[in-house]
Phi, psi and omega in degrees: 000129174295156171304133182261158174270319185216134168247133184237141182220133181176201186257132182263134173243166165256120176265134166253108178257132181242127182272122179248148173283334179218152170299148179285148176231150177307134173087007178237165172239127176244132182264127189284144175275344175198161180211166178196146176249143186198145169301146181223189180066225182299337178298331173299322172297307189296317177289321174303316179290320182290325176299331177278001179088015175269134178286107191246133176249151182229135173243122186198158176261134183239137172294136173281062181223175184302320183297314179295318181296320187292318179290326179297317179293324184292326181274319174286318184276319177273326178250358170074026179280130183283113180254023175308319184278357186260165179217146171270139180236116173297144172080009175229130182275134168295127178300145176239126171253128176260121179254131183250103181268129183195152174058037184057028183210173171210162176240142183243136180237118180242139179243119180172173174227168179295140186298159180279341177236140189265167177304320190290333180273338175292310196262062180284332168240125185284121178293149163296114174218145179294321183215158175229152179213146185211148165279115174268165188181192182286048183214160185278144177226066185288336188290342180292320182287326172302314186286330176286327178292334175275000176100009178278150179272134190251123173247142181232141176227167180218152180254176171307131176266107177305331183286339186056030173276328179044058183299115177302341177295342172297333180290347180297337173297344181293350182296328178276003195246147182262325184218140182231133187233077175267163163279164191296320173302312181291322184291315178291327178289321182289318185265006181056042173254173191245003178213151184289337168298310180302319175295327174294321181287320183295324181285332181295335175290349186243341181215144186303329174219128183244143177222121172249125174261147189222043174060226173308342183263003173093208188216153177223140179233151178221121174268105185290337182290318182248353185084352184293134179233128185228137170240147165225148173292157171291152175274140185269116183215154174291124187267123178254319187197125188261010177305124177076002182299319170307317177296313181298319181298315183297322180288328179289319178296324180297301184307319183290327176284329167294333175275009177047052178271156180295162194291325177303313180301305180315302177307311182294326176299307184301306180304320177292321184296317180293323184291324174291328179298325179280351178281003184220150173286148173113153175280269183301319187298329190279347187298135188281159185243165183303321173301324175301311176296321181289327175296320180294324185290315176300325177281347177228074183285348179280338176275110194257357191303318184242019189289326177293314182299314183293323180298315180299329181251006190294341180274357189275000000 
């Protein structure tokens, strides 16, 4: 394995996104106006990072089934993601998520079970990487501590808790993390607070840098080591599907961190990548490439915040 910019670990899904004119109701049938299939879950992270030019590796479990084979080929062959740390397992189904997109939001229905191998079992030999990123939850992630000790910058995200218990013990894993990027609902639920700002402050006591995303209300970051606090608005775009937008935001923030941009620019770049991703259906497949970012900049010459960064990479 060559040296990587980022290693990501988590659960991979195949997403089927259906664009609906209205939400479905019991006893009725709704015809989708459009549909799209795309890798999802931690693949959103990996694809978004790779499209920004970062050499990305992924540690995940794939079912040894038709769905798993399709997702594997899609990530390895089409996106250039290093799957050396991933495994195909017979007798385990690749998870499938159906995303129902309507009214600028989405509802998710997932079929699947927990993978038979943990990240710690997949990553037995820690690869050289500038950064690592993982979805944390009620499972062990000892490899994150090892990665931090080896000098990698450790980023963490968290997902929806289907039990809605929001066990605060999950946050114990932040002792190994440098940056935590939850959305506002997750941040408030885990910290038992009633506002994104209060959640941000509570989490800053556990991790050096916290970024809380809040949909149309933008995002806010707090650097506990310096006290710097920055908020940026969301970019206004026509939304088609928000599936995976949080992962794309995190990928944009990781990339901008590795490029050593100031905190405000990191937030703005992450917000822009996430905004462009919601203009199309799909999680991983909607992650923008540099030509997409350049096209946006051309259409918005009045916005100079990221002009130099986008111009420098527009030919990639």
